[in-house]
Every structure is written in C-alpha cells, then in structure tokens.
N, CA, C and O atoms as a DFTB+ gen file, in Angstrom:
664 C
 N C O
     1  1     122.023     114.760      66.984
     2  2     121.925     113.335      66.912
     3  2     121.244     112.760      68.155
     4  3     120.440     111.833      68.058
     5  1     121.571     113.314      69.317
     6  2     120.961     112.846      70.553
     7  2     119.456     113.087      70.539
     8  3     118.685     112.269      71.041
     9  1     119.034     114.228      69.953
    10  2     117.601     114.527      69.891
    11  2     116.876     113.533      68.992
    12  3     115.743     113.153      69.289
    13  1     117.493     113.111      67.920
    14  2     116.875     112.150      67.006
    15  2     116.744     110.789      67.675
    16  3     115.698     110.147      67.573
    17  1     117.793     110.341      68.359
    18  2     117.731     109.064      69.068
    19  2     116.702     109.105      70.195
    20  3     115.963     108.142      70.400
    21  1     116.655     110.208      70.918
    22  2     115.669     110.356      71.993
    23  2     114.251     110.320      71.421
    24  3     113.378     109.663      71.986
    25  1     114.015     111.006      70.326
    26  2     112.700     111.016      69.677
    27  2     112.313     109.634      69.188
    28  3     111.166     109.218      69.353
    29  1     113.250     108.917      68.591
    30  2     113.002     107.553      68.120
    31  2     112.695     106.633      69.294
    32  3     111.805     105.786      69.210
    33  1     113.431     106.799      70.386
    34  2     113.208     106.013      71.598
    35  2     111.786     106.235      72.133
    36  3     111.101     105.271      72.474
    37  1     111.344     107.476      72.207
    38  2     110.001     107.812      72.698
    39  2     108.936     107.190      71.792
    40  3     107.966     106.609      72.280
    41  1     109.114     107.312      70.492
    42  2     108.124     106.779      69.546
    43  2     108.022     105.267      69.669
    44  3     106.914     104.733      69.685
    45  1     109.137     104.566      69.756
    46  2     109.121     103.105      69.816
    47  2     108.480     102.582      71.101
    48  3     107.772     101.575      71.071
    49  1     108.718     103.247      72.216
    50  2     108.179     102.757      73.481
    51  2     106.799     103.319      73.806
    52  3     106.080     102.712      74.600
    53  1     106.408     104.422      73.244
    54  2     105.093     104.999      73.510
    55  2     104.040     104.471      72.549
    56  3     102.855     104.487      72.882
    57  1     104.428     104.005      71.377
    58  2     103.491     103.558      70.361
    59  2     102.532     102.472      70.854
    60  3     101.339     102.556      70.565
    61  1     103.000     101.459      71.583
    62  2     102.056     100.424      72.036
    63  2     100.942     100.985      72.922
    64  3      99.840     100.437      72.925
    65  1     101.191     102.044      73.662
    66  2     100.169     102.594      74.539
    67  2      99.084     103.338      73.768
    68  3      97.965     103.474      74.263
    69  1      99.386     103.814      72.585
    70  2      98.411     104.528      71.772
    71  2      97.768     103.631      70.720
    72  3      96.946     104.087      69.926
    73  1      98.137     102.382      70.716
    74  2      97.676     101.463      69.695
    75  2      96.532     100.585      70.183
    76  3      96.122      99.682      69.454
    77  1      95.998     100.806      71.380
    78  2      94.911      99.994      71.908
    79  2      93.611     100.308      71.182
    80  3      93.331     101.456      70.835
    81  1      92.832      99.268      70.962
    82  2      91.502      99.447      70.402
    83  2      90.496      99.283      71.530
    84  3      90.829      98.691      72.557
    85  1      89.279      99.787      71.373
    86  2      88.287      99.686      72.443
    87  2      87.992      98.253      72.874
    88  3      87.659      98.024      74.036
    89  1      88.106      97.282      71.965
    90  2      87.803      95.912      72.343
    91  2      88.982      95.180      72.982
    92  3      88.894      93.977      73.226
    93  1      90.068      95.870      73.254
    94  2      91.206      95.258      73.920
    95  2      91.034      95.240      75.440
    96  3      91.785      94.561      76.139
    97  1      90.064      95.973      75.947
    98  2      89.843      96.071      77.383
    99  2      88.387      95.732      77.658
   100  3      87.488      96.314      77.050
   101  1      88.149      94.799      78.566
   102  2      86.781      94.430      78.941
   103  2      86.284      95.458      79.953
   104  3      86.777      95.528      81.078
   105  1      85.315      96.242      79.541
   106  2      84.813      97.316      80.396
   107  2      84.120      96.763      81.630
   108  3      83.446      95.734      81.574
   109  1      84.294      97.455      82.733
   110  2      83.602      97.084      83.953
   111  2      82.102      97.246      83.719
   112  3      81.672      98.213      83.091
   113  1      81.318      96.315      84.216
   114  2      79.877      96.364      84.005
   115  2      79.427      95.548      82.809
   116  3      78.228      95.434      82.555
   117  1      80.373      94.975      82.068
   118  2      80.017      94.113      80.943
   119  2      79.323      92.873      81.489
   120  3      79.801      92.285      82.459
   121  1      78.199      92.459      80.886
   122  2      77.488      91.274      81.389
   123  2      78.378      90.039      81.408
   124  3      79.109      89.770      80.455
   125  1      78.304      89.300      82.497
   126  2      79.052      88.066      82.642
   127  2      78.052      86.922      82.836
   128  3      76.841      87.140      82.804
   129  1      78.555      85.725      83.033
   130  2      77.684      84.572      83.248
   131  2      76.777      84.833      84.444
   132  3      77.263      85.082      85.547
   133  1      75.447      84.779      84.232
   134  2      74.525      85.112      85.321
   135  2      74.380      83.976      86.325
   136  3      74.580      82.805      86.003
   137  1      74.033      84.346      87.527
   138  2      73.710      83.383      88.578
   139  2      72.193      83.211      88.623
   140  3      71.450      84.065      88.139
   141  1      71.744      82.113      89.202
   142  2      70.331      81.836      89.401
   143  2      69.839      82.702      90.556
   144  3      70.393      82.643      91.653
   145  1      68.801      83.506      90.318
   146  2      68.244      84.369      91.366
   147  2      67.071      83.643      92.019
   148  3      66.100      83.279      91.355
   149  1      67.178      83.440      93.334
   150  2      66.170      82.718      94.105
   151  2      65.596      83.660      95.152
   152  3      66.340      84.311      95.885
   153  1      64.265      83.732      95.221
   154  2      63.583      84.495      96.272
   155  2      62.826      83.531      97.165
   156  3      62.298      82.520      96.701
   157  1      62.777      83.850      98.442
   158  2      62.106      83.009      99.429
   159  2      60.793      83.653      99.850
   160  3      60.712      84.867     100.036
   161  1      59.755      82.810      99.996
   162  2      58.420      83.283     100.345
   163  2      57.848      82.443     101.477
   164  3      58.224      81.288     101.681
   165  1      56.923      83.066     102.204
   166  2      56.223      82.400     103.296
   167  2      55.205      81.436     102.697
   168  3      54.350      81.852     101.914
   169  1      55.283      80.174     103.049
   170  2      54.367      79.175     102.504
   171  2      52.917      79.443     102.927
   172  3      51.992      79.157     102.166
   173  1      52.708      79.993     104.137
   174  2      51.360      80.286     104.623
   175  2      50.761      81.516     103.944
   176  3      49.542      81.610     103.799
   177  1      51.610      82.461     103.527
   178  2      51.178      83.669     102.813
   179  2      52.045      83.800     101.562
   180  3      53.059      84.497     101.591
   181  1      51.666      83.146     100.467
   182  2      52.533      83.017      99.286
   183  2      52.957      84.319      98.604
   184  3      53.854      84.293      97.762
   185  1      52.347      85.446      98.938
   186  2      52.755      86.710      98.320
   187  2      53.746      87.478      99.188
   188  3      54.247      88.525      98.779
   189  1      54.031      86.966     100.378
   190  2      54.904      87.655     101.331
   191  2      56.314      87.064     101.275
   192  3      56.517      85.878     101.533
   193  1      57.288      87.923     100.930
   194  2      58.684      87.474     100.948
   195  2      59.105      87.211     102.387
   196  3      58.670      87.893     103.315
   197  1      59.962      86.205     102.551
   198  2      60.382      85.795     103.886
   199  2      61.899      85.683     103.932
   200  3      62.503      85.075     103.048
   201  1      62.512      86.260     104.944
   202  2      63.961      86.192     105.109
   203  2      64.383      84.810     105.594
   204  3      63.712      84.187     106.417
   205  1      65.508      84.352     105.064
   206  2      66.125      83.127     105.562
   207  2      67.245      83.538     106.507
   208  3      67.938      84.531     106.287
   209  1      67.399      82.765     107.541
   210  2      68.443      83.039     108.512
   211  2      69.362      81.835     108.589
   212  3      68.909      80.702     108.747
   213  1      70.657      82.091     108.475
   214  2      71.641      81.037     108.628
   215  2      71.434      79.922     107.600
   216  3      71.377      78.743     107.949
   217  1      71.323      80.314     106.325
   218  2      71.141      79.366     105.226
   219  2      72.489      79.066     104.585
   220  3      73.188      79.969     104.125
   221  1      72.839      77.797     104.562
   222  2      74.052      77.364     103.875
   223  2      73.671      76.615     102.610
   224  3      72.718      75.836     102.600
   225  1      74.419      76.856     101.545
   226  2      74.193      76.140     100.285
   227  2      75.525      75.523      99.884
   228  3      76.521      76.219      99.685
   229  1      75.519      74.187      99.771
   230  2      76.746      73.449      99.466
   231  2      76.487      72.541      98.264
   232  3      75.535      71.761      98.269
   233  1      77.329      72.641      97.241
   234  2      77.207      71.785      96.061
   235  2      77.668      70.375      96.394
   236  3      78.543      70.178      97.236
   237  1      77.065      69.392      95.719
   238  2      77.479      68.003      95.907
   239  2      78.973      67.854      95.666
   240  3      79.515      68.387      94.698
   241  1      79.628      67.127      96.554
   242  2      81.057      66.891      96.420
   243  2      81.928      67.975      97.034
   244  3      83.149      67.828      97.074
   245  1      81.334      69.048      97.509
   246  2      82.099      70.139      98.120
   247  2      81.937      70.086      99.634
   248  3      80.953      69.547     100.140
   249  1      82.897      70.642     100.347
   250  2      82.818      70.678     101.815
   251  2      82.456      72.069     102.327
   252  3      81.960      72.208     103.445
   253  1      82.698      73.092     101.521
   254  2      82.315      74.444     101.906
   255  2      81.361      74.996     100.861
   256  3      81.287      74.494      99.739
   257  1      80.635      76.035     101.246
   258  2      79.664      76.603     100.315
   259  2      79.403      78.062     100.611
   260  3      80.266      78.780     101.116
   261  1      78.201      78.484     100.288
   262  2      77.770      79.867     100.487
   263  2      76.949      79.957     101.763
   264  3      76.256      79.006     102.124
   265  1      77.020      81.088     102.446
   266  2      76.244      81.307     103.663
   267  2      75.463      82.607     103.516
   268  3      76.024      83.643     103.160
   269  1      74.156      82.543     103.795
   270  2      73.275      83.704     103.711
   271  2      72.517      83.838     105.018
   272  3      72.168      82.839     105.647
   273  1      72.262      85.072     105.427
   274  2      71.480      85.287     106.638
   275  2      70.758      86.622     106.565
   276  3      71.347      87.640     106.201
   277  1      69.472      86.607     106.918
   278  2      68.687      87.831     106.954
   279  2      68.339      88.384     105.589
   280  3      68.136      89.590     105.451
   281  1      68.264      87.529     104.568
   282  2      67.930      87.974     103.219
   283  2      66.780      87.139     102.665
   284  3      66.573      85.995     103.070
   285  1      66.038      87.732     101.733
   286  2      64.959      86.993     101.080
   287  2      65.282      86.691      99.619
   288  3      64.502      86.032      98.932
   289  1      66.425      87.169      99.147
   290  2      66.844      86.941      97.760
   291  2      68.320      86.581      97.747
   292  3      69.137      87.245      98.384
   293  1      68.659      85.508      97.005
   294  2      70.052      85.071      96.923
   295  2      70.432      84.788      95.471
   296  3      69.570      84.649      94.603
   297  1      71.734      84.706      95.227
   298  2      72.275      84.350      93.919
   299  2      73.018      83.028      94.065
   300  3      73.880      82.873      94.930
   301  1      72.664      82.074      93.198
   302  2      73.264      80.745      93.253
   303  2      73.972      80.474      91.926
   304  3      73.338      80.558      90.874
   305  1      75.257      80.154      91.945
   306  2      75.970      79.888      90.687
   307  2      75.581      78.533      90.105
   308  3      75.279      77.589      90.835
   309  1      75.595      78.457      88.769
   310  2      75.386      77.202      88.062
   311  2      76.696      76.814      87.392
   312  3      77.523      77.675      87.091
   313  1      76.883      75.534      87.159
   314  2      78.115      75.063      86.524
   315  2      78.104      75.414      85.043
   316  3      77.090      75.251      84.365
   317  1      79.233      75.895      84.547
   318  2      79.348      76.218      83.125
   319  2      79.921      75.053      82.321
   320  3      80.044      75.139      81.099
   321  1      80.269      73.967      83.006
   322  2      80.833      72.812      82.315
   323  2      79.984      71.548      82.477
   324  3      80.447      70.447      82.180
   325  1      78.741      71.705      82.950
   326  2      77.835      70.569      83.124
   327  2      76.398      71.063      82.944
   328  3      76.134      72.264      82.988
   329  1      75.476      70.120      82.742
   330  2      74.069      70.473      82.549
   331  2      73.219      70.206      83.776
   332  3      71.991      70.264      83.710
   333  1      73.855      69.919      84.877
   334  2      73.128      69.711      86.115
   335  2      74.036      70.036      87.294
   336  3      75.258      69.915      87.209
   337  1      73.423      70.445      88.382
   338  2      74.151      70.664      89.628
   339  2      73.185      70.357      90.771
   340  3      71.994      70.654      90.675
   341  1      73.690      69.772      91.836
   342  2      72.876      69.465      93.010
   343  2      73.424      70.230      94.204
   344  3      74.633      70.293      94.428
   345  1      72.510      70.804      94.958
   346  2      72.879      71.585      96.137
   347  2      72.152      71.078      97.363
   348  3      71.009      70.627      97.279
   349  1      72.825      71.154      98.511
   350  2      72.171      70.993      99.805
   351  2      71.808      72.391     100.281
   352  3      72.691      73.234     100.441
   353  1      70.533      72.649     100.508
   354  2      70.059      73.896     101.098
   355  2      69.873      73.593     102.578
   356  3      68.958      72.859     102.953
   357  1      70.741      74.155     103.423
   358  2      70.783      73.802     104.844
   359  2      70.320      74.984     105.684
   360  3      71.027      75.985     105.803
   361  1      69.134      74.864     106.263
   362  2      68.611      75.886     107.170
   363  2      69.246      75.674     108.544
   364  3      69.413      74.531     108.970
   365  1      69.602      76.747     109.242
   366  2      70.313      76.677     110.531
   367  2      71.675      76.002     110.354
   368  3      72.088      75.192     111.184
   369  1      72.357      76.338     109.277
   370  2      73.562      75.606     108.868
   371  2      74.721      75.675     109.854
   372  3      75.500      74.725     109.943
   373  1      74.857      76.759     110.589
   374  2      75.972      76.852     111.537
   375  2      75.484      76.788     112.975
   376  3      76.182      77.215     113.894
   377  1      74.298      76.260     113.165
   378  2      73.683      76.229     114.488
   379  2      73.559      74.794     114.984
   380  3      73.487      73.855     114.191
   381  1      73.536      74.638     116.287
   382  2      73.235      73.331     116.864
   383  2      71.837      73.315     117.460
   384  3      71.208      72.262     117.563
   385  1      71.349      74.501     117.855
   386  2      69.997      74.633     118.365
   387  2      69.352      75.851     117.722
   388  3      69.784      76.963     118.024
   389  1      68.390      75.730     116.894
   390  2      67.816      74.477     116.394
   391  2      68.787      73.762     115.460
   392  3      69.708      74.359     114.903
   393  1      68.547      72.476     115.313
   394  2      69.442      71.637     114.505
   395  2      69.332      71.999     113.020
   396  3      68.273      72.425     112.560
   397  1      70.418      71.829     112.279
   398  2      70.365      72.069     110.831
   399  2      69.355      71.143     110.145
   400  3      69.218      69.974     110.506
   401  1      68.655      71.690     109.155
   402  2      67.672      70.940     108.377
   403  2      68.081      71.054     106.913
   404  3      68.284      72.160     106.411
   405  1      68.205      69.915     106.221
   406  2      68.718      69.905     104.853
   407  2      67.672      69.436     103.854
   408  3      66.971      68.450     104.084
   409  1      67.577      70.157     102.741
   410  2      66.830      69.718     101.563
   411  2      67.799      69.708     100.399
   412  3      68.597      70.632     100.238
   413  1      67.730      68.658      99.583
   414  2      68.590      68.536      98.405
   415  2      67.792      68.959      97.174
   416  3      66.665      68.514      96.957
   417  1      68.409      69.835      96.370
   418  2      67.771      70.314      95.148
   419  2      68.705      70.049      93.974
   420  3      69.886      70.393      94.015
   421  1      68.159      69.434      92.925
   422  2      68.894      69.246      91.668
   423  2      68.380      70.262      90.663
   424  3      67.172      70.455      90.522
   425  1      69.294      70.904      89.973
   426  2      68.947      71.899      88.959
   427  2      69.431      71.366      87.618
   428  3      70.617      71.085      87.444
   429  1      68.505      71.229      86.672
   430  2      68.802      70.684      85.349
   431  2      68.610      71.782      84.311
   432  3      67.601      72.487      84.320
   433  1      69.586      71.921      83.416
   434  2      69.553      73.024      82.460
   435  2      70.383      72.691      81.232
   436  3      71.133      71.715      81.216
   437  1      70.238      73.514      80.209
   438  2      71.134      73.470      79.058
   439  2      71.914      74.776      79.052
   440  3      71.460      75.788      79.586
   441  1      73.093      74.739      78.442
   442  2      73.977      75.903      78.423
   443  2      74.108      76.447      77.008
   444  3      74.074      75.702      76.028
   445  1      74.258      77.754      76.929
   446  2      74.513      78.389      75.638
   447  2      75.595      79.441      75.848
   448  3      75.394      80.415      76.574
   449  1      76.748      79.236      75.203
   450  2      77.835      80.210      75.284
   451  2      77.553      81.350      74.312
   452  3      77.199      81.120      73.156
   453  1      77.715      82.579      74.791
   454  2      77.452      83.778      74.000
   455  2      78.735      84.606      73.948
   456  3      79.318      84.918      74.986
   457  1      79.171      84.960      72.742
   458  2      80.373      85.766      72.571
   459  2      80.076      87.213      72.963
   460  3      79.130      87.815      72.455
   461  1      80.885      87.770      73.866
   462  2      80.718      89.152      74.310
   463  2      81.615      90.075      73.481
   464  3      81.124      90.987      72.817
   465  1      82.907      89.842      73.520
   466  2      83.876      90.628      72.743
   467  2      85.218      89.913      72.804
   468  3      85.384      88.943      73.543
   469  1      86.158      90.395      72.032
   470  2      87.495      89.796      72.028
   471  2      88.148      89.918      73.402
   472  3      88.832      88.997      73.848
   473  1      87.945      91.028      74.059
   474  2      88.571      91.238      75.370
   475  2      87.857      90.480      76.479
   476  3      88.505      89.964      77.391
   477  1      86.528      90.405      76.413
   478  2      85.748      89.772      77.481
   479  2      85.540      88.283      77.267
   480  3      85.314      87.542      78.224
   481  1      85.614      87.846      76.034
   482  2      85.420      86.423      75.758
   483  2      83.948      86.051      75.715
   484  3      83.134      86.756      75.119
   485  1      83.613      84.933      76.354
   486  2      82.261      84.382      76.325
   487  2      81.619      84.451      77.699
   488  3      82.306      84.505      78.719
   489  1      80.297      84.448      77.712
   490  2      79.540      84.216      78.932
   491  2      78.603      83.052      78.633
   492  3      78.336      82.751      77.469
   493  1      78.113      82.409      79.658
   494  2      77.208      81.276      79.483
   495  2      75.833      81.659      79.988
   496  3      75.684      82.104      81.126
   497  1      74.830      81.488      79.146
   498  2      73.434      81.632      79.554
   499  2      72.874      80.236      79.788
   500  3      73.411      79.255      79.272
   501  1      71.802      80.142      80.560
   502  2      71.233      78.852      80.919
   503  2      69.745      78.831      80.594
   504  3      69.071      79.861      80.616
   505  1      69.251      77.637      80.291
   506  2      67.817      77.422      80.085
   507  2      67.428      76.260      80.991
   508  3      67.863      75.128      80.781
   509  1      66.597      76.548      82.012
   510  2      66.134      75.475      82.898
   511  2      65.264      74.523      82.098
   512  3      64.438      74.953      81.293
   513  1      65.450      73.237      82.318
   514  2      64.668      72.239      81.588
   515  2      63.208      72.299      82.024
   516  3      62.907      72.402      83.213
   517  1      62.321      72.233      81.063
   518  2      60.895      72.213      81.365
   519  2      60.431      70.779      81.613
   520  3      59.539      70.547      82.429
   521  1      61.030      69.823      80.916
   522  2      60.627      68.439      81.065
   523  2      61.842      67.546      80.942
   524  3      62.353      67.505      79.822
   525  1      62.388      66.829      81.899
   526  2      61.887      66.843      83.257
   527  2      62.130      68.189      83.925
   528  3      62.809      69.057      83.374
   529  1      61.584      68.346      85.083
   530  2      61.617      69.648      85.770
   531  2      63.007      70.230      85.871
   532  3      63.984      69.509      86.074
   533  1      63.088      71.555      85.726
   534  2      64.353      72.260      85.845
   535  2      64.926      72.205      87.236
   536  3      66.144      72.233      87.415
   537  1      64.045      72.126      88.233
   538  2      64.509      72.019      89.620
   539  2      63.715      70.922      90.297
   540  3      62.486      70.901      90.228
   541  1      64.420      70.007      90.952
   542  2      63.781      68.876      91.597
   543  2      64.170      68.881      93.070
   544  3      65.353      68.908      93.411
   545  1      63.174      68.856      93.928
   546  2      63.393      68.739      95.365
   547  2      63.549      67.254      95.663
   548  3      62.578      66.502      95.586
   549  1      64.766      66.825      96.005
   550  2      65.069      65.403      96.140
   551  2      64.792      64.824      97.521
   552  3      64.990      63.627      97.725
   553  1      64.351      65.616      98.455
   554  2      64.097      65.118      99.804
   555  2      62.619      65.299     100.118
   556  3      61.909      65.984      99.381
   557  1      62.152      64.699     101.194
   558  2      60.723      64.782     101.511
   559  2      60.306      66.102     102.160
   560  3      59.633      66.104     103.191
   561  1      60.707      67.222     101.557
   562  2      60.296      68.554     102.003
   563  2      60.552      68.766     103.498
   564  3      59.626      68.976     104.281
   565  1      61.826      68.703     103.868
   566  2      62.190      68.896     105.270
   567  2      61.890      70.311     105.743
   568  3      61.353      70.496     106.835
   569  1      62.227      71.304     104.942
   570  2      61.866      72.686     105.295
   571  2      61.342      73.444     104.089
   572  3      60.545      74.369     104.252
   573  1      61.759      73.086     102.895
   574  2      61.233      73.704     101.680
   575  2      59.936      72.991     101.326
   576  3      59.906      71.765     101.218
   577  1      58.868      73.755     101.147
   578  2      57.559      73.169     100.846
   579  2      57.271      73.110      99.351
   580  3      56.609      72.185      98.880
   581  1      57.774      74.111      98.595
   582  2      57.482      74.157      97.167
   583  2      58.527      74.987      96.442
   584  3      59.078      75.940      96.994
   585  1      58.791      74.611      95.197
   586  2      59.683      75.366      94.311
   587  2      58.875      75.757      93.088
   588  3      58.212      74.919      92.477
   589  1      58.932      77.047      92.729
   590  2      58.179      77.541      91.588
   591  2      59.126      78.282      90.654
   592  3      59.709      79.297      91.035
   593  1      59.279      77.780      89.436
   594  2      60.150      78.421      88.454
   595  2      59.403      79.579      87.807
   596  3      58.326      79.390      87.241
   597  1      59.974      80.782      87.890
   598  2      59.373      81.986      87.326
   599  2      59.858      82.245      85.907
   600  3      59.070      82.619      85.038
   601  1      61.137      82.049      85.673
   602  2      61.775      82.281      84.372
   603  2      62.655      81.080      84.055
   604  3      63.541      80.733      84.836
   605  1      62.415      80.453      82.927
   606  2      63.224      79.311      82.537
   607  2      64.553      79.744      81.913
   608  3      65.539      79.008      81.970
   609  1      64.576      80.935      81.321
   610  2      65.784      81.440      80.684
   611  2      66.555      82.320      81.663
   612  3      66.008      83.262      82.236
   613  1      67.835      81.998      81.845
   614  2      68.688      82.759      82.765
   615  2      69.742      83.467      81.928
   616  3      70.755      82.879      81.551
   617  1      69.483      84.758      81.639
   618  2      70.389      85.562      80.830
   619  2      70.969      86.741      81.597
   620  3      71.970      87.327      81.185
   621  1      70.328      87.091      82.726
   622  2      70.814      88.205      83.528
   623  2      70.401      87.995      84.974
   624  3      69.732      87.015      85.301
   625  1      70.798      88.908      85.826
   626  2      70.479      88.816      87.253
   627  2      69.495      89.906      87.670
   628  3      69.429      90.277      88.842
   629  1      68.726      90.421      86.696
   630  2      67.783      91.509      86.968
   631  2      66.391      91.022      87.325
   632  3      65.520      91.834      87.638
   633  1      66.162      89.727      87.287
   634  2      64.827      89.201      87.543
   635  2      64.931      87.936      88.381
   636  3      65.973      87.281      88.421
   637  1      63.831      87.605      89.051
   638  2      63.778      86.406      89.857
   639  2      63.520      85.212      88.953
   640  3      62.591      85.229      88.145
   641  1      64.335      84.184      89.088
   642  2      64.175      82.993      88.271
   643  2      63.369      81.924      88.991
   644  3      62.612      81.186      88.360
   645  1      63.526      81.832      90.325
   646  2      62.885      80.771      91.099
   647  2      62.379      81.333      92.421
   648  3      63.033      82.154      93.064
   649  1      61.174      80.859      92.814
   650  2      60.639      81.170      94.141
   651  2      60.625      79.881      94.955
   652  3      60.195      78.830      94.479
   653  1      61.110      79.987      96.206
   654  2      61.079      78.860      97.128
   655  2      60.175      79.253      98.292
   656  3      60.337      80.315      98.894
   657  1      59.221      78.374      98.597
   658  2      58.268      78.609      99.675
   659  2      58.634      77.708     100.852
   660  3      58.858      76.509     100.687
   661  1      58.690      78.309     102.042
   662  2      58.982      77.532     103.254
   663  2      58.229      78.073     104.441
   664  3      58.354      77.542     105.545
C-alpha cells in the first residue's frame, strides 16, 4: 500500500514538469522590440565613422538618460506607447570644460505590434515617418550638422537606421 501511495504521489507532483510545451518558455535570443541604431560620421569626411566621447542622451521629461563614450554606434530606445519621442543629444555631457553642447532631436514613427509566441508575447516594430521627416533636428545645429535616415523600417538591430554627421 505504501508503494502505491508513493507512486501516486510521484506521478501527481512530477506530471506538471513533463507537461510543458515548447511555447511555454521564451527562448533566449528570441527577437524583442528593436532599438534605433545610430552611427556617427565625420561631417568633413562623410564616409569616415567618428567616435563620440561623453555623449548623453536624455528623453524629454526625464532627468537621467544614457551615457556613451568612445563609440561610433549606439542603440536608442523608442517608446512603445507613443508615436513620437524627443531626445536631448548632449556632447560633453558630464564635463564642464569643454562645456556641454545640446541638440534636440524629435523622432516620429508609427508602431506595429507583432506576435512572437504565447510565451514571449509581442514585440513592437517601428516605421520612421517619411513625411513629415522621421527625425527632426529641433535646434540650430549646435554640434550635429546633419541627420540621414538609412532605413525607415526598424525591425531588428542588425543594420544602421540613422547616420548623424558632426
């Protein structure tokens, strides 16, 4: 009798562990909502990538943001609950000498939610607006000289979406 109860106990408590389906677990490496990939280029030599040093990016209404240094390519998140976001791109952001220089950029886009799986849920893809411009430099080019959109559709982080020349 003890063996039967023990066997029943094992079956009842072990069954849930063997009942998982592949879509019950979101596998690592599953595509998620992509970030905007921005590369920086030398304005005097437009084919030469240029590293930014001490670059801070802060969204409107926020007090803290992202900090990048010594890189020519960055990832910038877009809002999944709005069709626009504005950022301050601050060169020399944590420095007093030279003084910080700020350019404001507005990014306009449409969102498309894509179902991944039951376990992973949805991800959001973005389409930068072509008209009016997907990215607008709102200041008189304090340090950024030009913005060039390479890809209007943002579905992954494997390609450059925007080039910024400074």
